[in-house]
N, C-alpha and C positions, 0 to 999 in steps of 0.2 A: 504494500500500500504506500502511495505517495504521502508525503507530509501534508497535513492540513494547512490552510492559510487563506489569505485574501489575495486578490489580484486586480490589475487594471489592464484592459485591452484597449489599444488605440487602433481605430479603424478609419478608413477613408473611403468616401463614395466618389465614383467616377462620374461627376455631374450630379444633377438632381434626379432622384429616383423615388417613386412611390412604392411602398412595401406594405402589404397587409400583415400586421403584427398581432396575430391571435385576437383576443378579446379587445385589444386596444384599437382595432380597426386599421384603416389605411393611414400611414404617416409618410410625409414627404421628408426625405433625408437629402442633405446637400452639404458636402464638406467633410470635416474630420470630427470624430467623436471619441470620448473616453467612456468606457463602460467599467464600472466597479462591480466585483463579484466576490463571493466567498465560497470556499470549498472545504467544509468540515464534515462532509459525509464520508462514506466508505472509501471512495477513490481519492480523497484529498485533492491536491493540486493537479492530479492527472486530468481533472476536469478541463484544464487549459488545453491539454492535448485534444480533447473532444472538440473544443472550440476551433482549434487549428484544422482539424479534419473537416469540420463544417465549412470553414472558410476556403479550403482547397477543393471542395467538392467531393471528398472521399467519404462523406457521411451526409445523410439527408434528413434524418429524424429531428424534428423540431419540438422541443419541450418548453423552452424558456423564451422570453422576449428577444434576447440577444441572438438566438438561433435563427430567427426570421431575418435579421439584419445580416448576419454572417453568411447565411445561405444564399443571398442574392449575388448573382455573378458580377454586378457592378461595384461590389463592396470588397475591399481588401483589408485583411488583418495586417497592420503595419508593425506593431510591436506589443510586447507583453511585459509588464512589471509584476513580479510576485513578491509576496510578503509572507514567507513561511512561518507557521505557528503564531500568526498575529490575526486576531479577529477585529479587523479595522475597516470592514466594508463601508459602514455608515460614516466613519471618520473620513474616509477617502471622498465619499460623496459630499460631505460638508466642506472639505478642503477645496474641491472643485467649485462648489457654489461660492465660497469666499474668494476664490481667485477670479470671479466674474464670469465663469462659464455658464452658458445657457442650458437649462434642463430640458429634456424631452419628457413632458409630463407623464408620471406614473410608470415610466419604462423601467422594468426590472426591480421595482420597489414594492411589490405586492405583499411582501412578508415583513415589512418594517414601517417605520414612520417617516422615512425619507420621501421627499416629493419625486425623486428620480434617482436612478443609478446610471443613466446615460446623459452625458453632458457634451454640448458642442464645444469644439476647440477652435481657436483662431489659427493654430499651426498644427503640424503633425507631432508636436512634442507636448509632454505634460508640463503644467506649471511647476516650477521648482518646489513650491510649498507642498505639492502632492507627493513628490518623491521622498519628502522627509517626514511624512506622517508616521 
């Protein structure tokens, strides 16, 4: 089993794309985004490998909001930051909000009090304050 922990995925859309995201409905994505997640279940941070497989087209099963985004052919997984043995998913979301990133309402945050776990980025890199959470 891989270590548990939290992670951030940085994704980039090739232009504007409308994607049906489960119960959230159709959402228009355009630009770069940071998605924060946690992996404290049986597979731990091997969940990140599952995200990579979705992004590369080697997997098609969609369970979570991020799966719909990663599964679209116009979206690329650019980079991944992992935080082994740290339960900081909501702290990362807060750091993105405080850095002025724009939330995608309710995305990936159905099991907590955060407004979102997907945040628009101005560039393909995370704000420095997020890397130091």
